[in-house]
C-alpha positions, 0 to 999 in steps of 0.5 A: 500500500502506498501513502500519498506523498508529502515531500517537496517534489511531491508537493510541487507535482501536486501544486503544478497539476492542481494549477494546470488541470484543476483536478477533481481527484489527485494522488501523488504516490512516492514509489521511490522506495521500491527503486532504491539503488536502481538506475535513476535513484538519485538518493533523495527519496523522491525520484519515482512517482505515480500520479492518479488524477481525475480532471475535466480537462481529460474529457474527450481526450485519448490516453496519450493526450492526457499523459501529454497534458500531465507531462507538459505541466511537469516538464522541467521536473521530469528533466531535473528531478523526477526519473520516472512517472506513472500516470493514471488519468481519467475524466470525471465519471470514468472508471479507473 
């Protein structure tokens, strides 16, 4: 079981997604502990995340388009601070 992440990178992810996509549901899960010592583990404990997001911005958009919206909101973080990001994006009323 994962807890919603609360570190500085996770908080920045949540803030940016909230501003860009106005989600009705948002979870930022820190998966970094499962990747300790692996490629991309930068030792900060905040390098691998899962984002579970529901937003009206996703209505009528494909899975790829939804992921692009999330990636665009986080673009510099994905280059500088986040090694891996799993995205589960849905529109309101869709099953996860």
